[in-house]
BAGU-766909 format. One record per atom (N, C-alpha, C): x negated, y negated, z negated; residue in one letter. Coordinates in pm, whole numbers, plus 50000, padded with zeros to 5 digits. Last residue first. Example, Ala and Ser with C-alpha at 12.3 -4.5 7.8 and 13.67 -1.06 7.14 Angstrom:
2
487155022549292S;486335010649286S;487104999749213S;486815056949220A;487705045049220A;486805033049220A;
END
This chain:
218
489144801049916R;488414794949845R;489234780349834R;489934829350038V;490694814150004V;489694808749859V;489674855750244L;489164853250073L;489704834950123L;490094885250332I;489884872250350I;490024865150223I;487324911850441R;488414909550306R;488544895350365R;486134949250466R;486334930950556R;486744926950464R;484484976450587G;485314972250547G;485734955050560G;483505009450677T;483094995550693T;484534987050608T;481935041050666V;482625030150623V;482845017750614V;481055069250880R;481315049950879R;481955046650798R;481765093350833V;479835091250901V;480175075750885V;483275111450671P;483225102350719P;482135098850754P;485815138850684E;484505136050632E;483645121450712E;489485144850670I;488205136550739I;486675131450645I;491095166950710R;490435162450579R;489445157650652R;494625174650665V;493385176650759V;492885166450635V;496905205350523W;495735189550490W;495205190350629W;500225211150616L;499145213850694L;498015199050605L;502885208250501E;501295212950443E;500545216750453E;505825197250528R;503885190650576R;503015198350522R;508745193050625D;508155203850547D;506605205050578D;510505164950467G;510105179350565G;508865182350519G;508565130850463G;509925142450437G;509415156250532G;507615107750491A;508425108850548A;508835126750578A;506095103950218W;507005096050262W;508415096450393W;504875136450142P;505005125850227P;506405121150262P;504615133549752G;504885140949847G;504795131050004G;501715119149536T;503295116849620T;503655130149719T;499255117549429R;500075112049398R;501475114649448R;497195149749490A;497835137249537A;498835131749498A;495845165149338A;494995154449320A;496215143349392A;497255190849421D;497245184349315D;497125171649248D;496725196049722A;497675191949679A;497955189549532A;494055193249634L;494115185349699L;495415180649670L;493975218549512R;493215206849496R;494165195049500R;494785236649735R;495865229449602R;494845223149500R;492605235249956V;493745231849968V;495415228649854V;490685243249804A;490125229549861A;492175225449854A;491895272549769G;491485264149641G;491345252849683G;492095277850061P;493315279549960P;492655267449805P;490265265550328D;490295270250195D;491615267750132D;491855250450561T;492025259950500T;491915267450430T;492245219950661V;491515223550539V;492565235450513V;491155204450956H;492325215550872H;491695217750751H;488835173151039D;488835193851019D;490465198450941D;487775150551186A;488395158751083A;488815168151108A;484225127951132H;485105136751172H;486025148551125H;484905092651097G;484865107451111G;485325110951163G;485545063150955V;485065066351131V;484645077551007V;488005035350829V;486975050350789V;486685057850955V;487625002750709L;488335016650790L;487195028650776L;489994981550518V;488684996450554V;489295004150627V;491314948850446S;491054962650551S;489484970650525S;492774921350262W;491554928750353W;491664946650406W;493724885450211G;493764902650208G;492764908750263G;495994860250205Q;494514869850257Q;494924878750285Q;497734843950184S;497414839150271S;495854853150342S;499264852049916L;498044837349908L;497414838750054L;501644856050007A;501674846149921A;500614839349935A;501184878850156E;501294867050147E;501504861050104E;498684898950134D;498804890150047D;499914881150098D;497364929150260I;497834914150260I;498934908750171I;495244952450311H;496444948950222H;496704935550215H;495194989850441D;495144975350460D;495724967550370D;493275018250625V;494245011250557V;493914991950547V;492795039750910E;492365020050839E;493345020650758E;490195057651061F;491545060450960F;491345045050867F;490055077651385A;489045065651328A;491215065351200A;487945110051472T;488915094951461T;488145083651399T;486585131051708E;486325125151573E;487325107651562E;488245161751560T;487935149551693T;487155143251592T;490115184451452G;488265189551554G;488495177651614G;492475167151382A;492015175051394A;490855179951501A;494355148851503A;493175141551481A;492065154651456A;497105164351470L;496185157751638L;494975150451600L;498105149051332A;497855170251351A;496675167351405A;499745133551386P;499035132351280P;497645143551339P;501675149951579T;501195128651580T;500425133051536T;503155178851508A;502975166251471A;501435154851518A;502025203351473G;502375201051575G;503055186851576G;502305209151135A;501365215851264A;502385210751393A;502135179350919A;503315192150992A;502285200651079A;500145168050647T;500805164650837T;501835179450817T;498315151750438R;499405163450480R;500065156650560R;495085135150425F;496025135350471F;497425148050473F;492045125650314A;492715135350313A;494055129550344A;488975111550309V;490105106350312V;490255121150342V;485555116950068A;486205114150169A;487925117850220A;484675114449831R;484435103449883R;484955112750046R;486315129649660D;484855140749702D;484905125749828D;489755126749773A;488395134449696A;487275137449750A;492135100449851V;491025103549849V;489985114249761V;495355108050067T;493965105849914T;492415106549938T;498185092350219Y;496205101550209Y;496075099050077Y;500775093350406N;500395085450290N;498835098450277N;500145074050754V;500125087250704V;500145081750554V;500955064951054P;501015064350939P;501065080550831P;498745064651377A;500675068151303A;500345065851161A;498305056351699I;498535054151592I;499225059051477I;497625066352060A;498275061151920A;498135065651815A;496645069452403P;496325067652255P;497325062152100P;499015090452525G;497915083752483G;496965077952401G;500175112652596D;500805102552676D;499995092052578D;498785135752464P;499405136352594P;499215122852690P;496715119152267T;498405124452224T;498095120252419T;493895109952025S;494915107652115S;495905118452154S;494825086351672V;494905097751744V;494665099151941V;494415076751418A;494115070851516A;494395082951566A;496145064951085I;494905076651174I;495265076051279I;496965040150843R;496785048750962R;495675052951052R;498085047150489G;497185043150593G;497295045450756G;498855048850195V;499945044350362V;498325041750410V;498015067149869G;498185053449930G;498595045650116G;494535070649653H;496205073049707H;496965063349797H;492905061349543T;492605077649528T;493935075349574T;490725038149712A;491405040949555A;491585060349613A;490155015849893L;490365028350012L;491435036149842L;488934999549721H;489744995449770H;490695011049830H;486605017349683A;487955012649558A;488795006949637A;484715016749922W;485905034549842W;487005029549737W;484714994149937C;485534994449990C;486145011249994C;482714985049718E;483894983449707E;484944989949898E;480495004549832D;481635007349675D;483185000949690D;479704993850066P;480555004550058P;481255009449941P;480794954050075A;480124967150062A;480584978950063A;483024940050353L;482094948050224L;481874956250187L;482504901450438E;482364921050496E;481904928050322E;484604876950483V;483084885750441V;483404896850433V;485804857150595L;485694866950661L;484314874150608L;487994831950434E;486884829950478E;486754843950435E;489824795150573P;489594812150488P;488104811050543P;491574769750443H;489644778750463H;490004788850422H;494024772050481R;493524762950508R;492424764150521R;495684801850589A;495554792050481A;494364781050499A;498204807450839A;497104809650742A;496764801550684A;501914814050711R;500434806650777R;498934813250721R;502934849950763G;503214834150689G;502124826850723G;502834871950852T;504384860550909T;503744853650894T;502024899150736G;501344884150792G;501714876850890G;503334924550806P;502954919550711P;502364899250801P;507054928951037P;505234929151007P;504944919550894P;510144926550876L;508634920850922L;507654925750866L;512074940650715D;512294946150900D;510864939550922D;511964926850434A;511554942950488A;511174947250587A;512594896850421D;511524904850525D;510354919650495D;514224896450195G;514394891950362G;513194893250435G;513884904150016G;514184918350089G;514634909950187G;515214889849777H;515654891949824H;515314904349900H;512294883949738L;512724886549622L;513704895849674L;511774868949996R;511374878750046R;511344880849818R;513624847349947S;513474851350140S;513474865350029S;512124832749787L;513524836149749L;513694844549863L;508874839749792S;510084828149840S;511354839049790S;505994831149526T;506404839949620T;507654835049707T;504774823149299E;504164824749424E;504784827049516E;506314835649068L;505624846149118L;504794844749258L;508114807248981A;506604814548882A;505724824748949A;509284807149211E;507714794849176E;507634799249156E;510604825749164A;510014822749312A;508564816349296A;512124820248948L;511504831648976L;510734830549037L;513704794248998R;512604793348959R;511474804048936R;515554806849238L;514854798349285L;512984793549170L;517044826249019M;515734831449125M;514994820849224M;518504806148885F;516694818148762F;516044818648893F;520024794649063G;519134787348998G;517834796048894G;521404814649143L;520254807749202L;519474796349198L;521784840248902D;521854831148984D;521024823449014D;520914877948848P;520524859748821P;521714851648924P;522484900848794A;523424887948912A;522834875448868A;522044936548768A;521854921648733A;521804914548804A;522484963548757A;524224952248814A;523714939448771A;520264977648781P;520994973748891P;521774963148913P;518374964348522Q;519194965248542Q;519654963048685Q;515274956048545E;515474971948505E;517024976148491E;515014932848574E;513514945948655E;514244952448674E;516584914648345V;516864914648612V;515704925748656V;515614922548173Y;517204930048246Y;517154929848365Y;513364915948206Q;513254924648169Q;514674933448232Q;514284885748146L;513404885548322L;513104899748303L;515134884347877Y;516144886648056Y;515564889648235Y;513334891547756G;514484897847802G;514774901147864G;511824865747830P;511904879147866P;511944887647837P;514074833847898A;513104848147790A;512824858747903A;512374811648140T;512994820348123T;513114824448052T;510774795548265G;510934783848215G;512634794948144G;508954805948442A;510244805648440A;511154798748377A;506534808248255R;506394799048410R;507694790648442R;507344825948120D;506874809748042D;507114802448201D;508034842348232S;508704842248213S;508494821548130S;505204856448279V;506144845148415V;507494837648362V;504684860448006Q;503444850548099Q;504554841848235Q;505904878647992E;506294866847895E;505574855747975E;505914900148184R;507234892648114R;506794877448063R;502204894548298T;503054901848229T;504414892748227T;500584896648641L;500844888648492L;502084896248462L;499584906548788G;498524909148697G;498834904248627G;500194898649097L;500014887449013L;499144890148909L;501454927649126Q;500294919449209Q;499504900949188Q;502794921648920E;501904931948889E;500484929149010E;505494909549055R;504064901448885R;503194912148859R;506134921849276R;505314912649264R;504244904149124R;506984939849134L;506464945349201L;505254932849250L;508944930349024A;508554940248923A;506384939448979A;510364923149255I;510164909449084I;508764917849038I;511074937149282R;510224934149384R;510094921549300R;512804959949209R;511574963249167R;510634952349279R;515124941049151G;514154943149018G;513264947749031G;515994938249386I;515834935649345I;514624933749291I;516964971849319D;516194960449484D;515544954549408D;516924985849005G;517714975749139G;516224972949253G;514674999748805T;515555007148912T;517004999549041T;511874998148675A;513334991748784A;513355002048821A;509805009648561K;511135013548501K;512625008548608K;507545006648785T;508665025848717T;509595025148661T;506844987248615Q;507554985748741Q;508344997448741Q;505654990648357E;507444984948346E;507384985448470E;504465029448372T;504615009748419T;506025009648383T;504625056248180M;504925050448295M;505245033448209M;
END
């Protein structure tokens, strides 16, 4: 179990997540914020923790973010509302870099054609054998991708540093019907669908093109 997964309060989870995004230990963040590592651990892990404003302001600075974001003030906002960096650089990602960013799981978006026109649907996905697979329900919007050429996109935006990346997978999507393949995908999945419900239909995208871009700040 990681330090982040031990966090149980909303503020604690945001603090732990931001700290891990920056690759910092509790000791490093505590040193930056001028506090004790034990108190930071308490704030991260205890829902009843009620740190004062001065501590939260120092912590926000140490984590290179804002007090509002630590309190979840941007939870209902789309990413990218911050200012662009002064000298950004857009670079292409090599195929191996694209697959490294796709990693093994996460949330991405699948493009589908519906009777009402084009649509984009978010899905939990996993990567197996250099292909992208996701679980859905028969009749759900993501299931419409099966039997078509489709596009799947995943990205990450770092608001604090005004940088990020995106990867696009284009290929043919099909239902996974082999029971052994279904079991392997289910075993590889790190989580069930966030949307909940009975979603046991797997769709696999066999990529014909994988491309990506990254915004760097020099």
